[in-house]
Phi, psi and omega in degrees: 000117176283143181303128180286148177300142179287142172271258179241144183290127176295122174222166182253183190292354179248019177066018169281134178279127179267098190227015185225114189250137167252127174251116169277103182284343180201162177255001187275152179209150175271348172263165170225059185305146187291319186279355193251308190199146181288159186301322192260029184295140174261114184281163179285138169306126187310323183295348179260003184264155172293146173282166178291332173298313180299320179298320182291325175299317180292324177297321180298315181301324179295312186303317179296345181253020172091011177283127181244346181232139179221144176237130185266118178231185172227218030020219169249116188295331185285345169280357171280110174311128178087012184285335173295319175291323180298315175304315181293327176299310172303321183289324184296328182295338182109015175296135177295327191218115179233121187231169183215143171256132178209159176276358174085349187297314185259013185290306188307322175286351183241008181300313179308307188288329178282331172289315178296329179289349175102011177302132187269324177213162171230140171250135180243128172277115184209114187259005180204157173253008182240120186316307185302320175303316182305307179302321183294313194288310193272346185068010170228151190256067187238024189297311190296321179294325174287328178293321183296325175295316178301316184286326183287321176299328178298339182262017181238169173297001171278352172290143001287147185259136180269127173249135179241127178234131176275120191278138172209125191296143178071357175251290182233019179287345178285354187255353187312309178304317179299321176291316180301320183293337184297331181287336176283341180259334184218167178282059179247133172265104182264128179232126161267133185253129171306135176295141184247154188274071177246190171064044166085010181282079190293332181245010175069002184292318176299316177301315179295324178294323188269339189297126165233136188284157171300313176310306183303313179306304181302312176307320183286323178293318182295322175310309186274320190250358175099182188305150173239121177267135187294147172252130179292134183291136173286323180241109179308337184268358174304129190284340186272138176261115186242151186224172181216140174271159185306126183072359183285141174292328182252179178245151178237133183204178187229148170239114195248059176302335183268310192273327183220070188302147185242036184293331180301332179249017180290125181243023190248148165231154182235129167260126178268159189302327178273022167083038172234151165265127173263102182276350177209126189298326200244035167220165176283005192284132183234139170233108175304127181236351181305316181296320177303307183307313190272006180288179176285329180243065193299316183296318176300317177292317185295325183295324171301319183291323176299317175297323173298318182293319182285339182286330189263350180309122179289159180292320171210160187233353188232111160222058183062051199287135174299319187295343193254348192280355173257016179248160171255163181292333179292319182293326179271001185072028184294000000 
């Protein structure tokens, strides 16, 4: 499918350019990470979710309004049948950058297909290098399979590979140096993400106990491993602040939505599997778009919803928000 000629660039009320789309292809996941979802979570009826073809229609409408980058997420995207072909169709549409975030469990057996489909980059979520701790955090005993997938990905055109770890005091903060050292040994870009107050922490007590700031993470890495030099951003809107040790093949960085929010440069929209747009990850603001996608003139109707979404996108969404604490990352397409 050839790229449709661009109309006008989608921008919000604060003149932020909306050029990055995240598509949550499913709310389902084969892990149950403790900071993300409860063990007994109830997923949506699959019949109530958008089809992949409908998601492609939405993506085409976004492409026409200047969206150039798309990330496929979940839940865990690789549990959705047909997602490898879906990535190939996104690439064929003309998106400049097509990426995916995965927990890695199904990655190794899909690597060849993803590379052939044109996937540009992959982010793998892994919060620990210790198998026992991995089982505690994810409630699944799959560390070795994920690690093998990471090593296999480094042997493909997807290298360098990005690793995302959610930082939690008393859980995995003792591994900050070990994770940073990976960047000295492999072409891995390791980023620690500050814990956000989600998943039913209604009074914030557990959040405050576990929270560790990006600054502290960087300070610990510097103390043990030496100076970190800033890496210039390819994209000014990118949320990660990345650094490099002298001679290291990889980067080490932090994503700081709590201690140093980057709302002022946010360029993202999120489409959920059940047909809603989240203009801001950390509010309860949803803009329904399923009816527009299923209308007789879907592109025209989706454009209307996109402009409305851009209009209501807030200036900022995180000051330990009460409104976000009863949501899971799976529900908001994080």
